[in-house]
C-alpha angles and dihedrals in degrees: 000000000000108000091191094057092046091050092052089051090054096047091050097039095050105040116192122256119201123231117233114236116255111282094017117108112233119250119250113257093206109129096024112147116221114221118238115274129231111258118263104262117231085225088066096041093049099058116161119189119213114263109246125228108241123204138170124219124223089260093053097257109152114228126197114193125193112187118214118163101177092105130018097249136109132202126197131192123183115193112199127187092244102125127179083227084073093059110135112263111275093013110086109177101045092112091049092045095050092051094047091049097051090092097046096083145333134191092274104023136056121218089256090053093051092049095047094045093051087048094052088053092052084233138135130223127177139164125199139164112216112219111244096007127112096239148055111216125218106186139166148160141208147149110299091243089060097048096105091053093047090049090051091053093043095053092048095053088043101049105024108041111152096187092219112224094229093052093043090053087054093049087049092053094048091046093046090054092045092052093052089051091048090064087074094053111099091202091056092047092047095049090044092058095038092054088046092054095045100037105023111153100035140060094275090071090072115082102176144359120280133227089245093052093048092052090050097043114104136184088258089063090053093047095048090048091048094051094046102043107022091083135130094232106094092009121123123199119201122195125183131175144044097357141124112221098225092049091046090050091050091053093046092050089050097051102031101036093105089058107107124226100243123150127224121202117239117234115280099234127133130207112263133231119237116279108253101212131064117248128187117199125188124197107196117225107170117220091012110154092205142040125225111215123196120178121185154119141186116306131154143337122232093261097052117127088226093063097103093048089047093053092052091045089054093049090055095044108038119334098113151340092302092056127109093243094053096043091047106039098032109026102031104028098029094214097133145008095237140012126180142164130203143174116234098208108171136130095279106011118068113169144128118218133182116188147173143156111235138182106277090238093057097046092112097045090046093054088049093055091047092053090043092057089044088054096045095053089048098047103035130053116242113256114252097246094047090048093049090049092054094048091049091053092053093047093046092048090050095049093051091052089063090058087078116068089220089055089054092050092046088055092049093047091049091050086054095043093055096033092238120171115283093247094044097122094037087065099033097098091048092049090050094047089048091057109120130212088245092055091051090049092048091049091048090051087052104040110020107086120225117147088018100044118149105218126193119185122186112197152087105325093200089064106032106032095090091046092054092046086070091067098047145296110329126221110200129204134176128239090271093059096253118141111243106169 
């Protein structure tokens, strides 16, 4: 793939926007003439991802192998059906704790020995449970000559964790302190309330552990979760780098042969339709000098046929510094340093969000500008040049992501995770470039909320309550998440 052409595309598709010095009002960008762009190269449009080698171990574990012999390194990523959405009732955080405690001791290694051995290999090994996703990820990387040693340690922490009581006590203390500090973070408070509005009544409403759940959590909870969800059935192992498939499979059989072939059920949660009524939520942070605004509603899942149009729509509306929200609310109005929008299109999470932290005194005008841009993209077709710029930016970013072997592997794992067509990524650039202004407008009318917007504001209630009441009835919460009005 021609790196020069890709670089030109990026430079052209994402024009730089200068930041005004403190105290100086930004100049208007109205009347700015965008320079002509380099043409989209056919090399970029005709992407062809390497076809992985697929194997299945004797215990049923699926393995996807992408050979890349340019450098003598290997990366592994094991996706397990150990979702935070399967946390025990009343104990959010068990999946997170289980993942983070894997390296804290096994039947044959202490946490210190694990850390030292990984360091001696010049390797990395991490485990994390993504909130709201289907999986927990156990990933690592090393020189290809050390792959067998890394897999041996990886299998040990994965299959034989002991969750030592002293290490668990340390984890709980650290987590408890971190959760207390999180209550001062406006982003945490806003996301907490938005998820409660969108997914209230099921596990997706929970965005993090609580101090209460951390206090109640025991080793037995982690052991039970590990036994039930750290299973090979439903798991997917991706490997990329300087490996030979037969040699890799032999190593995997050696180190993972004792892993049983049990199955774990996925969470029984359906993608939701947009909420029909407008809702205004205020989280009171007395003396706050700014207001975090989050506007959203349900939108699309990852396999929706509207996905390409939604990506182009978002690129136009709020995906970066060339977007409408950014140019309007930051560059022209000077209300904020950053404003963005995004679609969370996963298996279980299906919402659109636009957000920004603005000065308290411009809370109302900022909301008006958000709604104005929402209305404009719903009611007016995107001009041809703006639409073309947005599509070029997406294609260029996609092409660059394939320059990294982990980027290729992540795309392939996503294709497997969502059961997308085998040539999905090969045709993705063409699909993006084929999106029309009419399709963007249709997607905007379906997924960009206006009369049914779910608005969360985190700020000083004494200063913004009356402002918010102009948009509808306001529900008020304190910083601890308790309803106060």
